[in-house]
Biopython code that builds the backbone (N, CA, C, O; Angstrom):
import numpy as np
from Bio.PDB.StructureBuilder import StructureBuilder

atoms = [
    (1, "MET", "N", (16.229, -8.527, -1.780)),
    (1, "MET", "CA", (14.862, -8.831, -1.705)),
    (1, "MET", "C", (14.347, -9.691, -3.115)),
    (1, "MET", "O", (14.288, -9.255, -4.265)),
    (2, "PRO", "N", (14.100, -10.662, -2.757)),
    (2, "PRO", "CA", (14.046, -11.305, -4.310)),
    (2, "PRO", "C", (12.546, -10.526, -4.576)),
    (2, "PRO", "O", (11.894, -10.230, -3.575)),
    (3, "SER", "N", (12.062, -10.232, -5.780)),
    (3, "SER", "CA", (11.188, -9.582, -6.499)),
    (3, "SER", "C", (10.100, -10.671, -7.141)),
    (3, "SER", "O", (9.241, -10.150, -7.852)),
    (4, "GLN", "N", (10.035, -11.979, -6.995)),
    (4, "GLN", "CA", (9.034, -13.041, -7.411)),
    (4, "GLN", "C", (9.269, -13.753, -5.932)),
    (4, "GLN", "O", (10.257, -13.821, -5.201)),
    (5, "LEU", "N", (7.884, -14.262, -5.820)),
    (5, "LEU", "CA", (7.389, -15.344, -4.500)),
    (5, "LEU", "C", (8.005, -16.753, -4.705)),
    (5, "LEU", "O", (8.600, -16.974, -5.760)),
    (6, "PRO", "N", (7.933, -17.395, -4.077)),
    (6, "PRO", "CA", (8.572, -18.963, -4.491)),
    (6, "PRO", "C", (7.618, -19.331, -4.801)),
    (6, "PRO", "O", (6.543, -18.837, -4.460)),
    (7, "ALA", "N", (7.812, -20.578, -5.743)),
    (7, "ALA", "CA", (6.800, -21.203, -6.301)),
    (7, "ALA", "C", (5.604, -22.240, -5.398)),
    (7, "ALA", "O", (4.511, -22.707, -5.719)),
    (8, "ASP", "N", (5.949, -22.268, -4.876)),
    (8, "ASP", "CA", (5.437, -23.250, -3.883)),
    (8, "ASP", "C", (4.355, -22.397, -2.734)),
    (8, "ASP", "O", (3.836, -22.975, -1.779)),
    (9, "THR", "N", (4.194, -21.250, -2.983)),
    (9, "THR", "CA", (3.545, -20.044, -1.836)),
    (9, "THR", "C", (2.287, -20.696, -2.051)),
    (9, "THR", "O", (2.038, -21.524, -2.927)),
    (10, "ASN", "N", (1.532, -20.256, -1.188)),
    (10, "ASN", "CA", (-0.216, -20.671, -1.411)),
    (10, "ASN", "C", (-0.585, -19.256, -1.744)),
    (10, "ASN", "O", (0.015, -18.444, -1.039)),
    (11, "LEU", "N", (-1.290, -18.810, -2.498)),
    (11, "LEU", "CA", (-1.163, -17.851, -3.343)),
    (11, "LEU", "C", (-3.000, -17.396, -2.702)),
    (11, "LEU", "O", (-3.628, -16.365, -2.943)),
    (12, "SER", "N", (-3.352, -18.386, -2.013)),
    (12, "SER", "CA", (-4.884, -18.245, -1.137)),
    (12, "SER", "C", (-4.938, -17.693, 0.430)),
    (12, "SER", "O", (-5.866, -17.358, 1.166)),
    (13, "SER", "N", (-3.992, -17.736, 0.532)),
    (13, "SER", "CA", (-3.742, -17.665, 2.092)),
    (13, "SER", "C", (-4.387, -16.337, 1.979)),
    (13, "SER", "O", (-4.553, -15.751, 0.909)),
    (14, "PRO", "N", (-4.837, -15.774, 3.461)),
    (14, "PRO", "CA", (-4.817, -14.334, 3.792)),
    (14, "PRO", "C", (-4.190, -13.623, 3.871)),
    (14, "PRO", "O", (-4.639, -12.477, 3.875)),
    (15, "GLN", "N", (-2.642, -13.855, 3.993)),
    (15, "GLN", "CA", (-1.894, -13.171, 3.896)),
    (15, "GLN", "C", (-1.656, -12.388, 2.443)),
    (15, "GLN", "O", (-1.685, -11.170, 2.265)),
    (16, "ILE", "N", (-1.433, -13.344, 1.538)),
    (16, "ILE", "CA", (-1.534, -12.899, 0.187)),
    (16, "ILE", "C", (-2.489, -12.256, -0.378)),
    (16, "ILE", "O", (-2.310, -11.261, -1.081)),
    (17, "LYS", "N", (-3.863, -12.890, -0.060)),
    (17, "LYS", "CA", (-4.952, -12.043, -0.372)),
    (17, "LYS", "C", (-4.371, -10.554, 0.179)),
    (17, "LYS", "O", (-3.932, -9.660, -0.545)),
    (18, "LEU", "N", (-4.470, -10.527, 1.474)),
    (18, "LEU", "CA", (-4.573, -8.812, 1.937)),
    (18, "LEU", "C", (-3.495, -8.042, 1.455)),
    (18, "LEU", "O", (-3.620, -6.865, 1.793)),
    (19, "LEU", "N", (-2.285, -8.313, 0.659)),
    (19, "LEU", "CA", (-1.009, -7.610, 0.182)),
    (19, "LEU", "C", (-1.800, -7.424, -1.141)),
    (19, "LEU", "O", (-1.933, -6.285, -1.589)),
    (20, "SER", "N", (-2.436, -8.707, -1.915)),
    (20, "SER", "CA", (-3.217, -8.604, -3.308)),
    (20, "SER", "C", (-3.767, -7.404, -3.403)),
    (20, "SER", "O", (-3.404, -6.556, -4.218)),
    (21, "ASP", "N", (-5.054, -7.203, -2.232)),
    (21, "ASP", "CA", (-5.995, -6.029, -1.916)),
    (21, "ASP", "C", (-5.344, -4.815, -1.674)),
    (21, "ASP", "O", (-5.779, -3.728, -2.055)),
    (22, "TRP", "N", (-4.342, -4.976, -1.067)),
    (22, "TRP", "CA", (-3.577, -3.223, -0.703)),
    (22, "TRP", "C", (-2.693, -3.340, -2.110)),
    (22, "TRP", "O", (-2.373, -2.188, -2.402)),
    (23, "ASN", "N", (-2.411, -3.845, -2.644)),
    (23, "ASN", "CA", (-1.432, -3.544, -4.246)),
    (23, "ASN", "C", (-2.530, -2.953, -4.649)),
    (23, "ASN", "O", (-2.707, -1.738, -4.558)),
    (24, "ASP", "N", (-3.523, -3.932, -5.223)),
    (24, "ASP", "CA", (-4.891, -3.362, -5.768)),
    (24, "ASP", "C", (-5.466, -2.414, -5.454)),
    (24, "ASP", "O", (-6.232, -2.035, -6.340)),
    (25, "GLY", "N", (-5.465, -1.454, -4.042)),
    (25, "GLY", "CA", (-5.870, 0.133, -4.219)),
    (25, "GLY", "C", (-4.375, 1.003, -4.592)),
    (25, "GLY", "O", (-4.375, 2.101, -5.149)),
    (26, "LEU", "N", (-3.406, 0.428, -4.257)),
    (26, "LEU", "CA", (-2.440, 1.328, -4.936)),
    (26, "LEU", "C", (-2.105, 1.286, -6.436)),
    (26, "LEU", "O", (-1.655, 2.217, -7.105)),
    (27, "THR", "N", (-2.344, 0.289, -6.764)),
    (27, "THR", "CA", (-2.578, 0.476, -8.775)),
    (27, "THR", "C", (-3.130, 1.359, -8.699)),
    (27, "THR", "O", (-2.629, 2.442, -9.001)),
    (28, "GLU", "N", (-4.372, 1.236, -8.266)),
    (28, "GLU", "CA", (-5.716, 1.836, -9.265)),
    (28, "GLU", "C", (-5.507, 2.873, -8.445)),
    (28, "GLU", "O", (-6.062, 3.488, -9.356)),
    (29, "MET", "N", (-5.218, 3.835, -7.486)),
    (29, "MET", "CA", (-5.060, 4.643, -7.077)),
    (29, "MET", "C", (-6.294, 5.083, -6.094)),
    (29, "MET", "O", (-6.693, 6.231, -5.899)),
    (30, "ASN", "N", (-6.794, 3.865, -5.526)),
    (30, "ASN", "CA", (-8.170, 3.811, -5.193)),
    (30, "ASN", "C", (-8.103, 3.656, -3.325)),
    (30, "ASN", "O", (-8.358, 2.571, -2.802)),
    (31, "VAL", "N", (-7.728, 4.901, -2.478)),
    (31, "VAL", "CA", (-7.720, 5.088, -1.364)),
    (31, "VAL", "C", (-8.942, 4.399, -0.288)),
    (31, "VAL", "O", (-8.630, 4.179, 0.883)),
    (32, "GLU", "N", (-9.954, 4.173, -0.652)),
    (32, "GLU", "CA", (-11.088, 3.269, 0.158)),
    (32, "GLU", "C", (-10.540, 1.889, -0.308)),
    (32, "GLU", "O", (-10.495, 0.914, 0.442)),
    (33, "THR", "N", (-10.262, 1.885, -1.174)),
    (33, "THR", "CA", (-9.319, -0.101, -1.348)),
    (33, "THR", "C", (-8.503, -0.167, -0.623)),
    (33, "THR", "O", (-8.449, -1.252, -0.044)),
    (34, "THR", "N", (-7.601, 0.718, -0.291)),
    (34, "THR", "CA", (-6.572, 0.637, 0.608)),
    (34, "THR", "C", (-6.580, 0.372, 1.682)),
    (34, "THR", "O", (-6.128, -0.537, 2.379)),
    (35, "GLY", "N", (-7.360, 1.577, 1.868)),
    (35, "GLY", "CA", (-7.911, 1.481, 3.531)),
    (35, "GLY", "C", (-8.593, 0.206, 4.130)),
    (35, "GLY", "O", (-8.293, -0.149, 5.270)),
    (36, "ARG", "N", (-9.407, -0.415, 3.462)),
    (36, "ARG", "CA", (-10.011, -1.403, 4.016)),
    (36, "ARG", "C", (-9.205, -2.802, 4.069)),
    (36, "ARG", "O", (-9.743, -3.907, 4.137)),
    (37, "GLN", "N", (-7.537, -2.503, 4.017)),
    (37, "GLN", "CA", (-6.523, -3.526, 4.138)),
    (37, "GLN", "C", (-6.459, -3.256, 5.591)),
    (37, "GLN", "O", (-6.536, -4.190, 6.388)),
    (38, "LEU", "N", (-6.316, -1.955, 6.002)),
    (38, "LEU", "CA", (-5.433, -1.557, 7.929)),
    (38, "LEU", "C", (-6.602, -1.752, 8.552)),
    (38, "LEU", "O", (-7.715, -1.518, 8.082)),
    (39, "HIS", "N", (-6.241, -2.362, 10.058)),
    (39, "HIS", "CA", (-6.838, -2.533, 11.217)),
    (39, "HIS", "C", (-6.829, -1.214, 11.681)),
    (39, "HIS", "O", (-5.882, -0.471, 11.426)),
    (40, "LYS", "N", (-8.026, -0.768, 12.493)),
    (40, "LYS", "CA", (-8.524, 0.439, 12.991)),
    (40, "LYS", "C", (-7.621, 1.038, 13.973)),
    (40, "LYS", "O", (-7.738, 2.221, 14.291)),
    (41, "ASP", "N", (-6.617, 0.178, 14.527)),
    (41, "ASP", "CA", (-5.632, 0.962, 15.308)),
    (41, "ASP", "C", (-4.189, 0.418, 14.100)),
    (41, "ASP", "O", (-3.184, -0.238, 14.371)),
    (42, "PHE", "N", (-4.452, 0.768, 13.312)),
    (42, "PHE", "CA", (-3.463, 1.012, 12.677)),
    (42, "PHE", "C", (-2.408, 2.216, 12.671)),
    (42, "PHE", "O", (-2.842, 3.362, 12.549)),
    (43, "ARG", "N", (-1.032, 1.989, 12.801)),
    (43, "ARG", "CA", (-0.255, 2.745, 13.559)),
    (43, "ARG", "C", (0.977, 3.152, 12.130)),
    (43, "ARG", "O", (1.397, 2.116, 11.614)),
    (44, "ARG", "N", (1.329, 3.952, 11.739)),
    (44, "ARG", "CA", (2.594, 4.383, 10.700)),
    (44, "ARG", "C", (3.587, 5.015, 11.354)),
    (44, "ARG", "O", (3.335, 6.136, 11.796)),
    (45, "SER", "N", (5.192, 4.327, 11.600)),
    (45, "SER", "CA", (6.145, 4.876, 11.652)),
    (45, "SER", "C", (6.680, 5.208, 10.959)),
    (45, "SER", "O", (6.496, 4.657, 9.873)),
    (46, "ILE", "N", (7.729, 6.324, 11.006)),
    (46, "ILE", "CA", (8.705, 6.413, 9.811)),
    (46, "ILE", "C", (9.844, 6.062, 10.794)),
    (46, "ILE", "O", (10.021, 6.209, 12.004)),
    (47, "HIS", "N", (10.538, 5.537, 9.772)),
    (47, "HIS", "CA", (12.379, 5.113, 10.325)),
    (47, "HIS", "C", (13.199, 5.423, 9.138)),
    (47, "HIS", "O", (13.157, 4.857, 8.046)),
    (48, "PRO", "N", (14.218, 6.750, 9.639)),
    (48, "PRO", "CA", (15.235, 6.196, 11.145)),
    (48, "PRO", "C", (14.433, 7.468, 11.386)),
    (48, "PRO", "O", (14.319, 8.418, 10.610)),
    (49, "ARG", "N", (13.824, 7.303, 12.761)),
    (49, "ARG", "CA", (13.935, 8.076, 13.661)),
    (49, "ARG", "C", (14.302, 9.441, 13.831)),
    (49, "ARG", "O", (13.832, 10.372, 14.485)),
    (50, "SER", "N", (15.213, 9.311, 13.108)),
    (50, "SER", "CA", (16.383, 10.827, 13.144)),
    (50, "SER", "C", (15.674, 11.989, 11.999)),
    (50, "SER", "O", (15.948, 13.186, 11.916)),
    (51, "LEU", "N", (14.914, 11.379, 11.362)),
    (51, "LEU", "CA", (14.303, 12.244, 10.477)),
    (51, "LEU", "C", (12.915, 12.985, 11.541)),
    (51, "LEU", "O", (12.105, 13.769, 11.046)),
    (52, "ASP", "N", (12.889, 12.784, 12.242)),
    (52, "ASP", "CA", (11.863, 13.619, 13.065)),
    (52, "ASP", "C", (10.109, 13.138, 12.570)),
    (52, "ASP", "O", (9.341, 13.491, 13.465)),
    (53, "GLN", "N", (9.537, 12.602, 11.661)),
    (53, "GLN", "CA", (8.388, 12.219, 11.588)),
    (53, "GLN", "C", (6.989, 11.293, 12.282)),
    (53, "GLN", "O", (6.744, 10.105, 12.490)),
    (54, "PRO", "N", (6.240, 12.685, 12.496)),
    (54, "PRO", "CA", (5.426, 11.943, 13.817)),
    (54, "PRO", "C", (5.008, 10.697, 13.478)),
    (54, "PRO", "O", (4.994, 10.395, 12.284)),
    (55, "GLU", "N", (4.649, 9.882, 14.340)),
    (55, "GLU", "CA", (3.450, 8.610, 13.958)),
    (55, "GLU", "C", (2.531, 8.886, 13.502)),
    (55, "GLU", "O", (1.916, 9.821, 14.016)),
    (56, "GLN", "N", (1.975, 8.220, 12.319)),
    (56, "GLN", "CA", (0.420, 8.419, 11.444)),
    (56, "GLN", "C", (-0.682, 7.843, 11.876)),
    (56, "GLN", "O", (-0.403, 6.670, 11.629)),
    (57, "SER", "N", (-1.401, 7.829, 12.196)),
    (57, "SER", "CA", (-2.702, 7.333, 12.587)),
    (57, "SER", "C", (-3.281, 6.509, 10.744)),
    (57, "SER", "O", (-2.774, 6.914, 9.698)),
    (58, "LYS", "N", (-4.044, 5.713, 10.764)),
    (58, "LYS", "CA", (-4.578, 5.053, 9.211)),
    (58, "LYS", "C", (-5.146, 6.529, 8.855)),
    (58, "LYS", "O", (-4.803, 6.943, 7.747)),
    (59, "GLU", "N", (-6.115, 7.539, 9.777)),
    (59, "GLU", "CA", (-7.041, 8.361, 8.623)),
    (59, "GLU", "C", (-5.891, 9.205, 8.459)),
    (59, "GLU", "O", (-6.026, 9.860, 7.426)),
    (60, "GLU", "N", (-4.759, 9.473, 9.083)),
    (60, "GLU", "CA", (-3.665, 10.600, 8.826)),
    (60, "GLU", "C", (-3.046, 10.361, 7.755)),
    (60, "GLU", "O", (-2.568, 11.231, 7.026)),
    (61, "MET", "N", (-2.980, 8.673, 7.486)),
    (61, "MET", "CA", (-2.100, 8.382, 6.436)),
    (61, "MET", "C", (-2.925, 7.713, 4.846)),
    (61, "MET", "O", (-2.268, 7.422, 3.846)),
    (62, "LEU", "N", (-4.174, 7.603, 4.924)),
    (62, "LEU", "CA", (-4.895, 7.820, 4.461)),
    (62, "LEU", "C", (-5.275, 8.798, 3.523)),
    (62, "LEU", "O", (-5.543, 8.742, 2.323)),
    (63, "LYS", "N", (-5.224, 9.941, 4.566)),
    (63, "LYS", "CA", (-5.463, 11.294, 4.364)),
    (63, "LYS", "C", (-4.085, 11.636, 2.738)),
    (63, "LYS", "O", (-4.205, 12.023, 1.576)),
    (64, "GLU", "N", (-2.945, 11.208, 3.619)),
    (64, "GLU", "CA", (-1.630, 11.280, 2.728)),
    (64, "GLU", "C", (-1.426, 11.135, 1.462)),
    (64, "GLU", "O", (-1.110, 11.904, 0.554)),
    (65, "ILE", "N", (-1.824, 9.222, 1.593)),
    (65, "ILE", "CA", (-2.129, 9.034, 0.011)),
    (65, "ILE", "C", (-3.179, 9.629, -0.671)),
    (65, "ILE", "O", (-3.095, 9.795, -1.887)),
    (66, "SER", "N", (-4.331, 10.033, 0.070)),
    (66, "SER", "CA", (-5.502, 10.332, -1.184)),
    (66, "SER", "C", (-4.833, 11.695, -1.372)),
    (66, "SER", "O", (-5.392, 12.336, -2.262)),
    (67, "GLU", "N", (-3.884, 12.280, -0.846)),
    (67, "GLU", "CA", (-3.519, 13.848, -1.480)),
    (67, "GLU", "C", (-2.221, 13.347, -2.765)),
    (67, "GLU", "O", (-1.931, 13.824, -3.862)),
    (68, "LEU", "N", (-1.843, 12.522, -2.204)),
    (68, "LEU", "CA", (-0.867, 12.156, -3.127)),
    (68, "LEU", "C", (-1.324, 11.936, -4.453)),
    (68, "LEU", "O", (-0.877, 12.401, -5.502)),
    (69, "THR", "N", (-2.522, 10.959, -4.214)),
    (69, "THR", "CA", (-2.736, 10.025, -5.260)),
    (69, "THR", "C", (-3.650, 11.701, -6.163)),
    (69, "THR", "O", (-3.538, 11.997, -7.353)),
    (70, "SER", "N", (-4.378, 12.389, -5.209)),
    (70, "SER", "CA", (-5.290, 13.550, -6.155)),
    (70, "SER", "C", (-4.126, 14.429, -6.904)),
    (70, "SER", "O", (-4.287, 14.704, -8.093)),
    (71, "PHE", "N", (-3.069, 14.824, -6.277)),
    (71, "PHE", "CA", (-1.722, 15.597, -7.110)),
    (71, "PHE", "C", (-0.901, 15.265, -8.331)),
    (71, "PHE", "O", (-0.191, 15.962, -9.055)),
    (72, "ALA", "N", (-1.430, 13.116, -8.341)),
    (72, "ALA", "CA", (-0.760, 12.600, -9.548)),
    (72, "ALA", "C", (-1.903, 13.031, -10.509)),
    (72, "ALA", "O", (-1.671, 13.640, -11.553)),
    (73, "ASP", "N", (-3.669, 12.538, -9.929)),
    (73, "ASP", "CA", (-4.374, 13.231, -10.878)),
    (73, "ASP", "C", (-4.036, 14.086, -11.805)),
    (73, "ASP", "O", (-3.696, 13.822, -12.959)),
    (74, "GLU", "N", (-4.155, 15.419, -11.158)),
    (74, "GLU", "CA", (-3.964, 16.820, -11.222)),
    (74, "GLU", "C", (-3.133, 16.747, -12.803)),
    (74, "GLU", "O", (-3.531, 17.366, -13.789)),
    (75, "PHE", "N", (-1.923, 15.862, -12.784)),
    (75, "PHE", "CA", (-1.043, 15.692, -13.615)),
    (75, "PHE", "C", (-1.292, 14.700, -14.603)),
    (75, "PHE", "O", (-0.242, 14.466, -15.202)),
    (76, "HIS", "N", (-2.167, 14.074, -14.990)),
    (76, "HIS", "CA", (-2.874, 12.865, -15.448)),
    (76, "HIS", "C", (-1.759, 11.772, -15.399)),
    (76, "HIS", "O", (-1.437, 11.207, -16.444)),
    (77, "VAL", "N", (-1.272, 11.517, -14.429)),
    (77, "VAL", "CA", (0.104, 10.466, -14.266)),
    (77, "VAL", "C", (-1.253, 9.086, -13.839)),
    (77, "VAL", "O", (-2.120, 9.168, -12.969)),
    (78, "GLY", "N", (-1.034, 8.104, -14.655)),
    (78, "GLY", "CA", (-2.067, 6.889, -14.302)),
    (78, "GLY", "C", (-1.395, 6.318, -13.169)),
    (78, "GLY", "O", (-0.425, 6.518, -12.438)),
    (79, "PRO", "N", (-2.285, 5.567, -13.337)),
    (79, "PRO", "CA", (-1.913, 4.178, -11.872)),
    (79, "PRO", "C", (-0.556, 3.833, -11.544)),
    (79, "PRO", "O", (0.007, 3.442, -12.566)),
    (80, "CYS", "N", (-0.106, 3.822, -10.949)),
    (80, "CYS", "CA", (1.423, 2.648, -10.578)),
    (80, "CYS", "C", (1.121, 1.331, -11.036)),
    (80, "CYS", "O", (-0.020, 0.917, -11.244)),
    (81, "HIS", "N", (2.022, 0.782, -11.164)),
    (81, "HIS", "CA", (2.193, -0.570, -11.614)),
    (81, "HIS", "C", (3.292, -1.257, -10.261)),
    (81, "HIS", "O", (4.461, -0.954, -10.023)),
    (82, "SER", "N", (2.518, -2.122, -9.646)),
    (82, "SER", "CA", (3.580, -2.916, -8.830)),
    (82, "SER", "C", (3.928, -4.216, -9.169)),
    (82, "SER", "O", (3.041, -4.893, -9.690)),
    (83, "ASN", "N", (5.279, -4.839, -8.947)),
    (83, "ASN", "CA", (5.659, -6.373, -9.485)),
    (83, "ASN", "C", (5.505, -6.899, -7.774)),
    (83, "ASN", "O", (6.158, -7.914, -7.531)),
    (84, "LEU", "N", (4.820, -6.387, -6.745)),
    (84, "LEU", "CA", (4.769, -6.987, -5.217)),
    (84, "LEU", "C", (4.543, -8.484, -5.047)),
    (84, "LEU", "O", (5.158, -9.272, -4.329)),
    (85, "LEU", "N", (3.433, -8.713, -5.943)),
    (85, "LEU", "CA", (2.967, -10.335, -6.128)),
    (85, "LEU", "C", (3.565, -11.494, -7.321)),
    (85, "LEU", "O", (3.313, -12.689, -7.472)),
    (86, "LEU", "N", (4.215, -10.810, -7.864)),
    (86, "LEU", "CA", (4.887, -11.845, -9.003)),
    (86, "LEU", "C", (4.900, -13.055, -8.524)),
    (86, "LEU", "O", (5.164, -13.051, -7.322)),
    (87, "SER", "N", (4.676, -14.371, -9.082)),
    (87, "SER", "CA", (4.437, -15.626, -8.604)),
    (87, "SER", "C", (5.676, -16.326, -9.667)),
    (87, "SER", "O", (5.357, -16.597, -10.825)),
    (88, "GLY", "N", (6.682, -16.512, -9.315)),
    (88, "GLY", "CA", (7.733, -17.454, -10.006)),
    (88, "GLY", "C", (7.195, -18.566, -10.831)),
    (88, "GLY", "O", (7.964, -19.342, -11.400)),
]
sb = StructureBuilder()
sb.init_structure("model")
sb.init_model(0)
sb.init_chain("A")
sb.init_seg("    ")
for serial, (resi, resn, name, xyz) in enumerate(atoms, 1):
    if name == "N":
        sb.init_residue(resn, " ", resi, " ")
    sb.init_atom(name, np.array(xyz, "f"), 0.0, 1.0, " ", f" {name:<3s}", serial, name[0])
structure = sb.get_structure()
């Protein structure tokens, strides 16, 4: 998978805005910002199914992310940095 967007990508599209806001929330370790990007009916499925991980609702996934960020904070781990939306 390419690590950069094509040069002709419309960076003001709703899809890019959503990904950018999601990425900002994760980078800032801000669960509220991340959660705003998910639909109220969001469901997270873990694959492969052979891992026997249950499907998660939006609230369950955000709780898990919150626990992970709290854990990272306890060890003074700074925000993560992502190159999700690097442009070419």
